[in-house]
ZATORTOR-946953 format. One record per residue (C-alpha): residue number from 1; z, x, y; residue in one letter. Coordinates in nm, 2 decimals. Layout:
num, zz, xx, yy, residu
NUM, Z, X, Y, a .
...
//
This chain:
num, zz, xx, yy, residu
1, -4.66, -10.18, -11.42, m .
2, -4.36, -10.37, -11.29, r .
3, -4.12, -10.11, -11.43, n .
4, -4.32, -9.84, -11.26, w .
5, -4.28, -10.00, -10.92, h .
6, -3.91, -10.06, -11.00, y .
7, -3.86, -9.69, -11.08, n .
8, -4.05, -9.58, -10.77, l .
9, -3.83, -9.80, -10.55, l .
10, -3.52, -9.66, -10.70, i .
11, -3.65, -9.31, -10.65, f .
12, -3.72, -9.37, -10.28, l .
13, -3.39, -9.54, -10.22, a .
14, -3.21, -9.24, -10.38, t .
15, -3.38, -9.00, -10.15, i .
16, -3.30, -9.21, -9.84, g .
17, -2.93, -9.26, -9.93, c .
18, -2.89, -8.89, -10.01, t .
19, -3.03, -8.78, -9.67, f .
20, -2.81, -9.04, -9.49, c .
21, -2.48, -8.97, -9.66, f .
22, -2.50, -8.60, -9.73, t .
23, -2.53, -8.32, -9.48, s .
24, -2.58, -7.95, -9.53, p .
25, -2.27, -7.74, -9.56, v .
26, -2.34, -7.37, -9.46, t .
27, -2.11, -7.08, -9.53, t .
28, -2.22, -6.74, -9.39, t .
29, -2.09, -6.40, -9.49, t .
30, -2.23, -6.08, -9.33, t .
31, -2.20, -5.74, -9.49, t .
32, -2.32, -5.41, -9.34, t .
33, -2.42, -5.13, -9.56, t .
34, -2.62, -4.81, -9.52, t .
35, -2.96, -4.74, -9.67, n .
36, -3.03, -4.38, -9.75, n .
37, -3.38, -4.44, -9.89, h .
38, -3.61, -4.16, -9.78, n .
39, -3.32, -4.00, -9.59, n .
40, -3.33, -4.28, -9.33, n .
41, -2.99, -4.40, -9.23, n .
42, -3.10, -4.76, -9.16, d .
43, -2.85, -5.03, -9.08, r .
44, -2.88, -5.33, -9.32, i .
45, -2.72, -5.66, -9.25, h .
46, -2.69, -5.91, -9.54, i .
47, -2.63, -6.27, -9.46, t .
48, -2.56, -6.53, -9.73, t .
49, -2.60, -6.90, -9.65, a .
50, -2.49, -7.16, -9.91, t .
51, -2.58, -7.53, -9.84, f .
52, -2.60, -7.86, -10.02, q .
53, -2.86, -8.13, -10.03, g .
54, -3.10, -8.31, -10.26, l .
55, -3.43, -8.20, -10.14, y .
56, -3.51, -7.82, -10.13, p .
57, -3.68, -7.83, -9.79, y .
58, -3.37, -7.88, -9.58, v .
59, -3.40, -7.63, -9.29, p .
60, -3.13, -7.37, -9.25, v .
61, -3.08, -7.18, -8.93, r .
62, -2.91, -6.85, -8.97, t .
63, -2.86, -6.58, -8.70, t .
64, -2.86, -6.22, -8.81, t .
65, -2.78, -5.92, -8.59, t .
66, -2.97, -5.60, -8.64, t .
67, -2.89, -5.26, -8.50, t .
68, -3.10, -5.33, -8.19, s .
69, -3.13, -5.70, -8.13, s .
70, -3.05, -6.05, -8.26, s .
71, -3.31, -6.25, -8.44, s .
72, -3.32, -6.62, -8.53, s .
73, -3.46, -6.69, -8.88, i .
74, -3.59, -7.03, -8.98, h .
75, -3.62, -7.09, -9.35, l .
76, -3.85, -7.39, -9.40, s .
77, -3.88, -7.35, -9.77, k .
78, -3.70, -7.15, -10.05, p .
79, -3.87, -6.92, -10.28, t .
80, -3.80, -7.12, -10.60, s .
81, -3.91, -7.48, -10.64, r .
82, -3.67, -7.76, -10.73, c .
83, -3.76, -8.10, -10.85, y .
84, -3.52, -8.40, -10.87, p .
85, -3.54, -8.62, -11.18, t .
86, -3.61, -8.99, -11.14, l .
87, -3.31, -9.11, -11.34, h .
88, -3.05, -8.97, -11.11, s .
89, -2.91, -9.21, -10.85, s .
90, -2.75, -8.94, -10.63, r .
91, -2.74, -8.57, -10.74, t .
92, -2.65, -8.27, -10.53, l .
93, -2.76, -7.92, -10.59, f .
94, -2.64, -7.59, -10.44, s .
95, -2.86, -7.31, -10.33, k .
96, -2.78, -6.96, -10.21, t .
97, -3.02, -6.78, -9.97, t .
98, -2.97, -6.41, -9.90, t .
99, -3.13, -6.26, -9.60, i .
100, -3.16, -5.88, -9.58, i .
101, -3.25, -5.74, -9.24, t .
102, -3.35, -5.39, -9.15, t .
103, -3.46, -5.25, -8.82, t .
104, -3.83, -5.28, -8.92, t .
105, -3.88, -5.57, -9.15, q .
106, -3.71, -5.87, -9.30, l .
107, -3.70, -6.01, -9.65, y .
108, -3.55, -6.33, -9.79, a .
109, -3.47, -6.37, -10.16, s .
110, -3.35, -6.70, -10.31, t .
111, -3.14, -6.77, -10.62, t .
112, -3.08, -7.12, -10.74, s .
113, -2.83, -7.28, -10.98, s .
114, -2.92, -7.61, -11.15, s .
115, -2.68, -7.90, -11.18, t .
116, -2.71, -8.24, -11.33, s .
117, -3.04, -8.41, -11.26, g .
118, -3.22, -8.10, -11.11, i .
119, -3.50, -7.91, -11.27, v .
120, -3.53, -7.55, -11.14, v .
121, -3.85, -7.35, -11.17, e .
122, -3.78, -6.98, -11.09, q .
123, -4.05, -6.75, -10.95, d .
124, -4.10, -6.40, -11.07, d .
125, -4.30, -6.29, -10.77, t .
126, -4.14, -6.05, -10.51, p .
127, -3.95, -6.21, -10.22, p .
128, -4.18, -6.31, -9.93, p .
129, -4.19, -6.14, -9.60, l .
130, -4.02, -6.35, -9.34, v .
131, -4.11, -6.30, -8.98, g .
132, -3.87, -6.30, -8.69, t .
133, -3.91, -6.53, -8.39, t .
134, -3.97, -6.32, -8.08, k .
135, -3.84, -6.45, -7.75, t .
136, -4.04, -6.33, -7.46, k .
137, -3.82, -6.24, -7.17, t .
138, -3.93, -6.16, -6.82, t .
139, -3.82, -5.82, -6.69, t .
140, -3.74, -5.81, -6.32, p .
141, -4.01, -5.63, -6.13, f .
142, -3.79, -5.35, -5.99, l .
143, -3.67, -5.26, -6.34, i .
144, -4.02, -5.26, -6.48, a .
145, -4.13, -5.05, -6.18, l .
146, -3.85, -4.80, -6.25, w .
147, -3.96, -4.77, -6.61, k .
148, -4.32, -4.74, -6.49, f .
149, -4.23, -4.45, -6.26, s .
150, -4.12, -4.23, -6.56, r .
151, -3.77, -4.17, -6.42, p .
152, -3.73, -3.82, -6.56, h .
153, -4.02, -3.69, -6.35, t .
154, -3.91, -3.89, -6.05, l .
155, -3.56, -3.73, -6.07, i .
156, -3.72, -3.39, -6.10, g .
157, -3.91, -3.44, -5.77, s .
158, -3.61, -3.58, -5.59, a .
159, -3.41, -3.27, -5.68, l .
160, -3.68, -3.02, -5.61, a .
161, -3.75, -3.11, -5.25, i .
162, -3.40, -3.07, -5.10, p .
163, -3.34, -2.76, -5.32, a .
164, -3.66, -2.59, -5.19, l .
165, -3.58, -2.68, -4.83, c .
166, -3.23, -2.52, -4.87, m .
167, -3.39, -2.22, -5.03, l .
168, -3.62, -2.18, -4.73, a .
169, -3.32, -2.17, -4.49, a .
170, -3.26, -1.81, -4.36, p .
171, -2.89, -1.84, -4.44, s .
172, -2.63, -2.07, -4.60, f .
173, -2.51, -2.19, -4.27, s .
174, -2.85, -2.32, -4.17, t .
175, -2.93, -2.48, -4.51, a .
176, -2.75, -2.80, -4.41, f .
177, -2.87, -2.81, -4.05, s .
178, -2.98, -3.15, -3.91, t .
179, -3.34, -3.04, -3.88, s .
180, -3.35, -2.92, -4.24, n .
181, -3.19, -3.24, -4.37, v .
182, -3.44, -3.45, -4.17, v .
183, -3.73, -3.25, -4.29, a .
184, -3.62, -3.29, -4.66, a .
185, -3.57, -3.66, -4.63, l .
186, -3.90, -3.72, -4.46, y .
187, -4.08, -3.52, -4.73, a .
188, -3.91, -3.69, -5.01, m .
189, -4.05, -4.04, -4.94, i .
190, -4.42, -3.96, -4.97, p .
191, -4.35, -3.71, -5.25, s .
192, -4.18, -3.98, -5.47, l .
193, -4.47, -4.22, -5.39, l .
194, -4.71, -3.95, -5.50, m .
195, -4.51, -3.90, -5.82, n .
196, -4.54, -4.27, -5.89, l .
197, -4.91, -4.26, -5.83, y .
198, -4.97, -3.96, -6.07, i .
199, -4.75, -4.09, -6.36, t .
200, -4.87, -4.45, -6.31, g .
201, -5.23, -4.35, -6.32, l .
202, -5.17, -4.16, -6.64, n .
203, -5.01, -4.47, -6.80, q .
204, -5.30, -4.70, -6.69, i .
205, -5.56, -4.47, -6.85, t .
206, -5.35, -4.41, -7.16, d .
207, -5.25, -4.76, -7.27, i .
208, -5.42, -4.74, -7.61, d .
209, -5.27, -4.40, -7.68, i .
210, -4.92, -4.51, -7.56, d .
211, -4.93, -4.80, -7.81, k .
212, -4.88, -4.53, -8.07, i .
213, -4.70, -4.25, -7.89, n .
214, -4.48, -4.44, -7.64, k .
215, -4.46, -4.81, -7.74, p .
216, -4.17, -4.87, -7.50, n .
217, -4.36, -4.81, -7.18, l .
218, -4.39, -5.12, -6.96, p .
219, -4.77, -5.15, -6.98, l .
220, -4.75, -5.15, -7.36, v .
221, -4.46, -5.40, -7.38, t .
222, -4.61, -5.63, -7.13, g .
223, -4.32, -5.60, -6.88, e .
224, -4.59, -5.49, -6.62, l .
225, -4.94, -5.61, -6.62, s .
226, -5.23, -5.36, -6.57, p .
227, -5.34, -5.55, -6.25, k .
228, -5.00, -5.50, -6.09, v .
229, -4.99, -5.14, -6.21, a .
230, -5.33, -5.06, -6.05, i .
231, -5.22, -5.22, -5.72, i .
232, -4.89, -5.02, -5.73, t .
233, -5.06, -4.69, -5.78, v .
234, -5.32, -4.75, -5.51, i .
235, -5.06, -4.86, -5.26, v .
236, -4.84, -4.56, -5.35, s .
237, -5.13, -4.31, -5.30, l .
238, -5.24, -4.46, -4.96, v .
239, -4.88, -4.47, -4.82, l .
240, -4.81, -4.12, -4.94, s .
241, -5.11, -3.96, -4.78, l .
242, -5.07, -4.16, -4.46, l .
243, -4.71, -4.05, -4.42, m .
244, -4.81, -3.69, -4.47, g .
245, -5.07, -3.72, -4.19, l .
246, -4.89, -3.95, -3.94, s .
247, -4.60, -3.75, -3.80, h .
248, -4.70, -3.47, -3.55, p .
249, -4.40, -3.24, -3.64, v .
250, -4.28, -3.34, -3.99, l .
251, -4.64, -3.38, -4.12, g .
252, -4.67, -3.01, -4.18, t .
253, -4.94, -2.81, -4.35, s .
254, -4.71, -2.74, -4.64, g .
255, -4.63, -3.11, -4.70, l .
256, -4.99, -3.21, -4.69, n .
257, -5.08, -2.93, -4.93, t .
258, -4.82, -3.05, -5.17, a .
259, -4.94, -3.42, -5.14, l .
260, -5.31, -3.37, -5.15, w .
261, -5.30, -3.10, -5.41, g .
262, -5.09, -3.32, -5.64, s .
263, -5.32, -3.62, -5.58, a .
264, -5.64, -3.43, -5.66, i .
265, -5.51, -3.26, -5.97, l .
266, -5.32, -3.57, -6.09, g .
267, -5.64, -3.78, -6.05, t .
268, -5.86, -3.52, -6.23, m .
269, -5.60, -3.50, -6.51, y .
270, -5.61, -3.87, -6.60, s .
271, -5.93, -4.03, -6.46, l .
272, -6.28, -4.01, -6.59, r .
273, -6.53, -3.85, -6.56, p .
274, -6.29, -3.55, -6.53, f .
275, -6.00, -3.65, -6.75, r .
276, -5.89, -3.29, -6.79, l .
277, -5.61, -3.39, -7.03, k .
278, -5.88, -3.38, -7.30, r .
279, -5.90, -3.00, -7.26, f .
280, -5.56, -2.84, -7.34, p .
281, -5.61, -2.53, -7.12, l .
282, -5.71, -2.74, -6.81, l .
283, -5.44, -2.99, -6.88, a .
284, -5.18, -2.72, -6.89, a .
285, -5.33, -2.57, -6.57, f .
286, -5.29, -2.90, -6.38, c .
287, -4.92, -2.94, -6.47, i .
288, -4.84, -2.57, -6.40, v .
289, -5.03, -2.57, -6.07, a .
290, -4.84, -2.89, -5.95, v .
291, -4.50, -2.81, -6.09, r .
292, -4.51, -2.44, -6.03, g .
293, -4.72, -2.35, -5.73, t .
294, -4.81, -2.65, -5.52, i .
295, -4.47, -2.82, -5.51, i .
296, -4.26, -2.50, -5.47, n .
297, -4.48, -2.32, -5.22, a .
298, -4.57, -2.64, -5.04, g .
299, -4.22, -2.77, -4.97, f .
300, -4.09, -2.42, -4.90, f .
301, -4.35, -2.39, -4.63, a .
302, -4.28, -2.74, -4.51, h .
303, -3.91, -2.65, -4.44, a .
304, -4.00, -2.33, -4.27, r .
305, -4.24, -2.51, -4.03, a .
306, -4.05, -2.84, -3.97, a .
307, -3.69, -2.71, -3.96, a .
308, -3.70, -2.35, -3.87, f .
309, -3.99, -2.32, -3.63, g .
310, -4.24, -2.12, -3.83, s .
311, -4.54, -2.32, -3.72, q .
312, -4.79, -2.09, -3.89, g .
313, -4.61, -2.12, -4.23, a .
314, -4.85, -2.23, -4.51, t .
315, -4.81, -2.27, -4.88, a .
316, -5.03, -1.97, -4.94, l .
317, -4.86, -1.74, -4.69, s .
318, -4.52, -1.82, -4.83, c .
319, -4.64, -1.77, -5.19, l .
320, -4.78, -1.43, -5.11, l .
321, -4.55, -1.31, -4.83, g .
322, -4.21, -1.44, -4.93, d .
323, -4.04, -1.28, -5.23, r .
324, -3.80, -1.57, -5.28, t .
325, -4.08, -1.83, -5.28, c .
326, -4.29, -1.62, -5.51, g .
327, -4.01, -1.58, -5.77, l .
328, -3.94, -1.95, -5.75, s .
329, -4.30, -2.04, -5.81, c .
330, -4.31, -1.79, -6.11, l .
331, -4.00, -1.94, -6.27, f .
332, -4.11, -2.30, -6.24, f .
333, -4.47, -2.22, -6.32, g .
334, -4.36, -2.08, -6.66, i .
335, -4.12, -2.37, -6.71, f .
336, -4.41, -2.60, -6.63, g .
337, -4.61, -2.44, -6.91, i .
338, -4.33, -2.51, -7.15, v .
339, -4.31, -2.88, -7.04, i .
340, -4.68, -2.92, -7.04, a .
341, -4.72, -2.80, -7.40, l .
342, -4.39, -2.94, -7.54, m .
343, -4.46, -3.29, -7.42, k .
344, -4.77, -3.30, -7.66, d .
345, -4.58, -3.20, -7.97, v .
346, -4.43, -3.55, -8.04, p .
347, -4.76, -3.72, -7.95, d .
348, -4.99, -3.57, -8.21, v .
349, -5.05, -3.89, -8.40, r .
350, -5.18, -4.09, -8.10, g .
351, -5.37, -3.79, -7.96, d .
352, -5.55, -3.74, -8.29, e .
353, -5.66, -4.10, -8.31, l .
354, -5.78, -4.09, -7.95, s .
355, -5.96, -3.76, -8.00, n .
356, -5.74, -3.58, -7.74, v .
357, -5.74, -3.23, -7.87, r .
358, -5.42, -3.09, -7.74, t .
359, -5.28, -2.75, -7.85, y .
360, -5.04, -2.93, -8.08, s .
361, -5.33, -3.11, -8.25, v .
362, -5.54, -2.79, -8.27, r .
363, -5.28, -2.53, -8.36, i .
364, -5.00, -2.74, -8.51, g .
365, -4.67, -2.88, -8.40, q .
366, -4.45, -2.61, -8.55, k .
367, -4.64, -2.32, -8.38, r .
368, -4.64, -2.48, -8.04, i .
369, -4.27, -2.59, -8.06, f .
370, -4.14, -2.25, -8.17, h .
371, -4.37, -2.06, -7.92, a .
372, -4.24, -2.27, -7.63, m .
373, -3.88, -2.24, -7.74, r .
374, -3.91, -1.86, -7.74, r .
375, -4.09, -1.86, -7.41, l .
376, -3.83, -2.07, -7.23, l .
377, -3.54, -1.88, -7.39, t .
378, -3.69, -1.55, -7.28, g .
379, -3.75, -1.69, -6.93, l .
380, -3.38, -1.78, -6.89, f .
381, -3.26, -1.45, -7.03, f .
382, -3.50, -1.25, -6.81, a .
383, -3.39, -1.43, -6.49, y .
384, -3.03, -1.42, -6.60, g .
385, -3.04, -1.04, -6.64, a .
386, -3.22, -1.00, -6.31, g .
387, -2.96, -1.20, -6.12, f .
388, -2.68, -1.01, -6.30, a .
389, -2.82, -0.69, -6.18, r .
390, -2.88, -0.83, -5.83, g .
391, -2.51, -0.93, -5.82, a .
392, -2.40, -0.57, -5.86, m .
393, -2.63, -0.46, -5.57, l .
394, -2.55, -0.75, -5.33, a .
395, -2.45, -0.64, -4.98, p .
396, -2.18, -0.91, -4.95, s .
397, -1.92, -1.07, -5.17, t .
398, -2.06, -1.42, -5.12, l .
399, -2.41, -1.31, -5.22, l .
400, -2.27, -1.12, -5.52, s .
401, -2.08, -1.43, -5.64, v .
402, -2.39, -1.65, -5.59, c .
403, -2.62, -1.41, -5.79, r .
404, -2.36, -1.36, -6.06, g .
405, -2.31, -1.74, -6.10, g .
406, -2.69, -1.80, -6.12, v .
407, -2.73, -1.52, -6.37, g .
408, -2.45, -1.66, -6.60, a .
409, -2.59, -2.01, -6.57, a .
410, -2.93, -1.88, -6.68, a .
411, -2.79, -1.71, -6.98, m .
412, -2.60, -2.02, -7.09, v .
413, -2.92, -2.23, -7.04, a .
414, -3.11, -1.98, -7.26, g .
415, -2.85, -2.01, -7.54, l .
416, -2.86, -2.39, -7.50, s .
417, -3.24, -2.39, -7.57, v .
418, -3.19, -2.17, -7.88, r .
419, -2.90, -2.38, -8.02, k .
420, -3.07, -2.71, -7.96, q .
421, -3.39, -2.60, -8.12, a .
422, -3.22, -2.48, -8.44, e .
423, -3.18, -2.83, -8.59, t .
424, -3.51, -2.98, -8.47, i .
425, -3.79, -3.06, -8.71, n .
426, -4.11, -3.01, -8.51, p .
427, -4.29, -3.28, -8.70, e .
428, -4.02, -3.54, -8.63, d .
429, -4.14, -3.71, -8.31, s .
430, -3.79, -3.85, -8.22, k .
431, -3.62, -3.52, -8.26, e .
432, -3.88, -3.33, -8.06, v .
433, -3.87, -3.59, -7.78, y .
434, -3.49, -3.56, -7.76, g .
435, -3.53, -3.18, -7.73, f .
436, -3.80, -3.24, -7.47, y .
437, -3.56, -3.45, -7.26, m .
438, -3.30, -3.17, -7.30, h .
439, -3.55, -2.94, -7.13, l .
440, -3.59, -3.18, -6.84, w .
441, -3.21, -3.16, -6.79, k .
442, -3.23, -2.79, -6.77, l .
443, -3.52, -2.83, -6.53, f .
444, -3.29, -3.04, -6.31, y .
445, -3.01, -2.79, -6.33, l .
446, -3.25, -2.51, -6.24, s .
447, -3.33, -2.69, -5.91, y .
448, -2.96, -2.75, -5.84, l .
449, -2.90, -2.37, -5.88, a .
450, -3.21, -2.28, -5.67, l .
451, -3.03, -2.28, -5.32, p .
452, -2.80, -2.00, -5.45, f .
453, -3.09, -1.78, -5.56, c .
454, -3.09, -1.54, -5.27, r .
//
């Protein structure tokens, strides 16, 4: 019994001395390789940390950098178990820990080498999954609001309004008149607020779907709370409609048609009991009506009434009575069909789980993708040929140059659609989304060219 107590005392003293007089020594080496498993070019970072100590539960803090962010890994315990023997007075062991990091998951494997006085028991089980420590950061409200506004749609509206006001001008000289610039600027504020309302309402009602389809949206990531989002869309709706009604001159019939029509269809598209997005034909109709007819005819009529004295100009009268306005609505209406159906192609997985029966879910991603690619290519080629012919019949050199330039640009845009689509896999969500954003760039360029379409 006495010898037992004596051995225990020596054992405890050994541990204490070892912790007091030895410190971990860490050497880190990082190697970057490429993993071609399943044709995924993932970036892999391998960090090796070697340290010394008596007891195997010495913590090691290692920082690894992935392709997207930096993570801090805490190893509280190695995979293998090491036991010091009682007869050693002070024995060191070395252990090498390898951390393999990919963009999606993290594994740690441990190898040990035994030295004098150390008994090593090696596990045959696979390396355990090691979780990363997530640091919650607070995103500034304005940045979160910018993401919440769906910037690609906001930019489209910001370009459409001045382009349509310039198109409505009787001549190039009056396109930049003070009255027309004021009319465009006044219409832009409530229109952007209305855009924020429509896209924001859609995100609020689609949080569960977006967790699968669009996990980077601010409501999903927590950068913006649902309560703040609801307040934001309500304030945007009220301010937008009030601005349309408040001014006696600039609050024209065309502007209010665009605002109220967008608000009604945008609400019915997302909100129950209507929620028209569940029905693919009605969902496409909402997007085409807003992007094609309501916006183009509404702001065209707004410019005619507010800047050029046509007080009786309405969206309907301009749509039916003005050839330029009608062709503009037709072009962007068809373009709106492409955007409406193409945006659902990468979202099939979330839509199926949420029982949203889009055309991509019903018919298939490949059929919708190729059908919309052909439709948009044909649209650009048809308008390009029409403007090329109009350039030859133009009564003036300036008009001929404008029409010829627009026709050439339309042909290039059509070839761009065809070329970009050649390498796209319709069932790869990331590739299709990249192509979808390319279509939005062509959408912007179409509005930039619109004032020259005379």
